[in-house]
C-alpha beads as a LAMMPS data file, in Angstrom:
LAMMPS data file: protein, C-alpha beads

172 atoms
171 bonds

1 atom types
1 bond types

-500.0 500.0 xlo xhi
-500.0 500.0 ylo yhi
-500.0 500.0 zlo zhi

Masses

1 110.0

Atoms # bond

1 1 1 6.275 9.902 5.874
2 1 1 2.790 10.427 4.527
3 1 1 0.160 11.320 7.104
4 1 1 -2.083 8.408 6.061
5 1 1 0.649 5.896 6.821
6 1 1 1.330 7.342 10.264
7 1 1 -2.394 7.431 10.948
8 1 1 -2.659 3.720 10.135
9 1 1 0.363 2.928 12.328
10 1 1 -1.080 4.850 15.277
11 1 1 -4.495 3.218 14.877
12 1 1 -2.887 -0.230 14.652
13 1 1 -0.890 0.474 17.819
14 1 1 -3.964 1.624 19.713
15 1 1 -5.920 -1.350 18.357
16 1 1 -3.572 -3.680 20.250
17 1 1 -4.315 -1.994 23.577
18 1 1 -5.445 1.279 25.090
19 1 1 -2.445 3.559 25.331
20 1 1 -1.203 7.077 26.025
21 1 1 0.816 9.408 23.831
22 1 1 4.346 8.729 25.013
23 1 1 3.765 4.963 24.938
24 1 1 2.396 5.181 21.391
25 1 1 5.560 6.991 20.259
26 1 1 7.645 4.232 21.869
27 1 1 5.528 1.443 20.333
28 1 1 5.658 2.711 16.741
29 1 1 9.013 1.765 15.163
30 1 1 11.548 4.591 15.212
31 1 1 12.138 4.215 11.476
32 1 1 8.607 5.476 10.796
33 1 1 9.499 8.906 12.150
34 1 1 6.668 9.355 14.647
35 1 1 7.467 12.015 17.238
36 1 1 5.342 13.554 19.963
37 1 1 5.074 16.733 17.900
38 1 1 3.499 14.781 15.023
39 1 1 1.509 12.417 17.234
40 1 1 -0.653 14.829 19.224
41 1 1 -2.130 16.705 16.237
42 1 1 -2.752 13.313 14.627
43 1 1 -4.532 12.078 17.767
44 1 1 -6.732 15.198 17.744
45 1 1 -7.682 14.552 14.104
46 1 1 -8.453 10.906 14.862
47 1 1 -10.577 11.931 17.833
48 1 1 -12.458 14.502 15.732
49 1 1 -13.104 11.779 13.135
50 1 1 -14.349 9.512 15.959
51 1 1 -11.698 6.913 15.149
52 1 1 -10.475 6.945 18.742
53 1 1 -12.013 7.646 22.126
54 1 1 -10.161 9.448 24.895
55 1 1 -10.385 9.106 28.649
56 1 1 -8.416 10.941 31.293
57 1 1 -7.062 9.194 34.387
58 1 1 -4.655 10.085 37.139
59 1 1 -1.234 8.469 36.973
60 1 1 1.464 9.271 39.566
61 1 1 -0.399 12.394 40.631
62 1 1 -0.797 13.708 37.065
63 1 1 -3.604 13.473 34.569
64 1 1 -2.892 11.305 31.569
65 1 1 -4.981 10.854 28.416
66 1 1 -5.583 7.280 27.324
67 1 1 -6.628 6.500 23.770
68 1 1 -8.618 3.502 22.571
69 1 1 -9.774 2.611 19.092
70 1 1 -13.426 2.748 18.033
71 1 1 -15.280 0.832 15.333
72 1 1 -14.712 3.797 13.012
73 1 1 -10.973 3.458 13.691
74 1 1 -11.047 -0.251 12.891
75 1 1 -12.891 0.546 9.682
76 1 1 -10.197 3.110 8.811
77 1 1 -7.530 0.403 9.273
78 1 1 -9.504 -1.975 7.033
79 1 1 -9.757 0.725 4.345
80 1 1 -6.013 1.365 4.565
81 1 1 -5.214 -2.335 4.177
82 1 1 -7.672 -2.653 1.269
83 1 1 -5.776 0.075 -0.623
84 1 1 -2.589 -2.006 -0.581
85 1 1 -3.133 -3.592 -3.992
86 1 1 -3.805 -0.184 -5.559
87 1 1 -0.618 1.236 -4.050
88 1 1 1.387 -1.778 -5.243
89 1 1 -0.015 -1.302 -8.744
90 1 1 1.202 2.301 -8.715
91 1 1 4.678 1.229 -7.556
92 1 1 4.771 -1.467 -10.253
93 1 1 3.823 1.085 -12.908
94 1 1 6.452 3.609 -11.787
95 1 1 9.142 0.931 -11.559
96 1 1 8.320 -0.413 -15.013
97 1 1 8.010 3.012 -16.623
98 1 1 11.369 4.146 -15.246
99 1 1 13.208 0.822 -15.486
100 1 1 13.757 0.724 -11.730
101 1 1 12.815 -1.782 -9.102
102 1 1 12.275 -5.500 -8.902
103 1 1 9.296 -5.650 -11.303
104 1 1 11.232 -3.918 -14.083
105 1 1 14.342 -5.996 -13.426
106 1 1 12.446 -9.286 -13.506
107 1 1 10.663 -8.291 -16.718
108 1 1 13.989 -7.278 -18.238
109 1 1 15.610 -10.578 -17.206
110 1 1 12.736 -12.515 -18.770
111 1 1 13.242 -10.591 -22.011
112 1 1 16.808 -11.774 -22.630
113 1 1 17.126 -14.563 -25.215
114 1 1 19.254 -16.689 -22.865
115 1 1 16.615 -16.501 -20.167
116 1 1 13.927 -17.570 -22.631
117 1 1 15.925 -20.646 -23.709
118 1 1 17.145 -21.560 -20.246
119 1 1 13.701 -21.343 -18.658
120 1 1 10.996 -22.814 -20.909
121 1 1 8.374 -21.897 -18.296
122 1 1 9.292 -18.217 -18.444
123 1 1 6.782 -15.664 -19.655
124 1 1 8.567 -15.364 -23.029
125 1 1 6.408 -17.948 -24.779
126 1 1 4.163 -18.194 -27.782
127 1 1 6.463 -16.283 -30.109
128 1 1 6.787 -13.208 -27.906
129 1 1 9.810 -11.146 -28.801
130 1 1 12.206 -9.591 -26.355
131 1 1 10.846 -6.189 -27.321
132 1 1 7.317 -7.229 -26.277
133 1 1 8.586 -8.183 -22.839
134 1 1 10.669 -5.122 -22.085
135 1 1 9.537 -3.442 -18.856
136 1 1 6.622 -1.229 -19.775
137 1 1 3.641 0.045 -17.834
138 1 1 1.486 -2.439 -19.770
139 1 1 3.741 -5.361 -18.797
140 1 1 3.681 -4.226 -15.182
141 1 1 -0.106 -4.054 -15.296
142 1 1 -0.257 -7.511 -16.853
143 1 1 2.101 -8.914 -14.226
144 1 1 0.057 -7.244 -11.512
145 1 1 -3.160 -8.738 -12.885
146 1 1 -1.507 -12.155 -12.904
147 1 1 -0.316 -11.696 -9.333
148 1 1 -3.738 -10.542 -8.122
149 1 1 -6.058 -13.058 -9.765
150 1 1 -4.011 -15.568 -11.702
151 1 1 -5.113 -14.114 -15.047
152 1 1 -2.549 -13.083 -17.609
153 1 1 -4.903 -10.994 -19.713
154 1 1 -3.851 -7.462 -20.462
155 1 1 -6.258 -4.565 -20.112
156 1 1 -7.661 -3.266 -23.380
157 1 1 -6.143 -0.136 -24.897
158 1 1 -9.057 2.002 -23.695
159 1 1 -8.948 0.636 -20.139
160 1 1 -6.579 1.823 -17.431
161 1 1 -4.765 -1.077 -15.748
162 1 1 -5.367 0.637 -12.417
163 1 1 -9.098 1.136 -12.806
164 1 1 -11.473 -1.471 -11.385
165 1 1 -14.038 -0.710 -14.112
166 1 1 -13.798 -0.168 -17.869
167 1 1 -12.762 3.311 -18.973
168 1 1 -15.929 3.682 -21.057
169 1 1 -18.207 3.044 -18.049
170 1 1 -20.169 6.056 -16.966
171 1 1 -19.031 7.750 -13.803
172 1 1 -21.363 9.372 -11.344

Bonds

1 1 1 2
2 1 2 3
3 1 3 4
4 1 4 5
5 1 5 6
6 1 6 7
7 1 7 8
8 1 8 9
9 1 9 10
10 1 10 11
11 1 11 12
12 1 12 13
13 1 13 14
14 1 14 15
15 1 15 16
16 1 16 17
17 1 17 18
18 1 18 19
19 1 19 20
20 1 20 21
21 1 21 22
22 1 22 23
23 1 23 24
24 1 24 25
25 1 25 26
26 1 26 27
27 1 27 28
28 1 28 29
29 1 29 30
30 1 30 31
31 1 31 32
32 1 32 33
33 1 33 34
34 1 34 35
35 1 35 36
36 1 36 37
37 1 37 38
38 1 38 39
39 1 39 40
40 1 40 41
41 1 41 42
42 1 42 43
43 1 43 44
44 1 44 45
45 1 45 46
46 1 46 47
47 1 47 48
48 1 48 49
49 1 49 50
50 1 50 51
51 1 51 52
52 1 52 53
53 1 53 54
54 1 54 55
55 1 55 56
56 1 56 57
57 1 57 58
58 1 58 59
59 1 59 60
60 1 60 61
61 1 61 62
62 1 62 63
63 1 63 64
64 1 64 65
65 1 65 66
66 1 66 67
67 1 67 68
68 1 68 69
69 1 69 70
70 1 70 71
71 1 71 72
72 1 72 73
73 1 73 74
74 1 74 75
75 1 75 76
76 1 76 77
77 1 77 78
78 1 78 79
79 1 79 80
80 1 80 81
81 1 81 82
82 1 82 83
83 1 83 84
84 1 84 85
85 1 85 86
86 1 86 87
87 1 87 88
88 1 88 89
89 1 89 90
90 1 90 91
91 1 91 92
92 1 92 93
93 1 93 94
94 1 94 95
95 1 95 96
96 1 96 97
97 1 97 98
98 1 98 99
99 1 99 100
100 1 100 101
101 1 101 102
102 1 102 103
103 1 103 104
104 1 104 105
105 1 105 106
106 1 106 107
107 1 107 108
108 1 108 109
109 1 109 110
110 1 110 111
111 1 111 112
112 1 112 113
113 1 113 114
114 1 114 115
115 1 115 116
116 1 116 117
117 1 117 118
118 1 118 119
119 1 119 120
120 1 120 121
121 1 121 122
122 1 122 123
123 1 123 124
124 1 124 125
125 1 125 126
126 1 126 127
127 1 127 128
128 1 128 129
129 1 129 130
130 1 130 131
131 1 131 132
132 1 132 133
133 1 133 134
134 1 134 135
135 1 135 136
136 1 136 137
137 1 137 138
138 1 138 139
139 1 139 140
140 1 140 141
141 1 141 142
142 1 142 143
143 1 143 144
144 1 144 145
145 1 145 146
146 1 146 147
147 1 147 148
148 1 148 149
149 1 149 150
150 1 150 151
151 1 151 152
152 1 152 153
153 1 153 154
154 1 154 155
155 1 155 156
156 1 156 157
157 1 157 158
158 1 158 159
159 1 159 160
160 1 160 161
161 1 161 162
162 1 162 163
163 1 163 164
164 1 164 165
165 1 165 166
166 1 166 167
167 1 167 168
168 1 168 169
169 1 169 170
170 1 170 171
171 1 171 172
């Protein structure tokens, strides 16, 4: 699993309560693949980035490190969550471009003539042909725009559907 995802999972776990390494491994779902050998280097990186604070306390005659989240760690979680729509847009594009996944399948189902006649409220309206509604990156971007803000407008030809600003805008 990508390091950024594990980082977010660890921060979210520590955000719930102060914890120690072994407990963090137990708290993060097994399916995410977090092991002690991946956790401790991650904790060191998070500490270096000041996303977590560490204290040492004695437990059953041994020293144990306890980790708690900082404001910088909470900000990192917020940034991770904010990227969700961008990541979903990428998945939608890949699914549509390759004809895989639920977005491509739903676009393909909408494109069949029977679906257009059986469901007058489907997206095949206004004289759109089945070819115009085949799963394409542009259709995925249009569907994503509709899902995000209720608008069905497509991006212009010179604008990337994944860019928050027009392609002709100057970049710094």
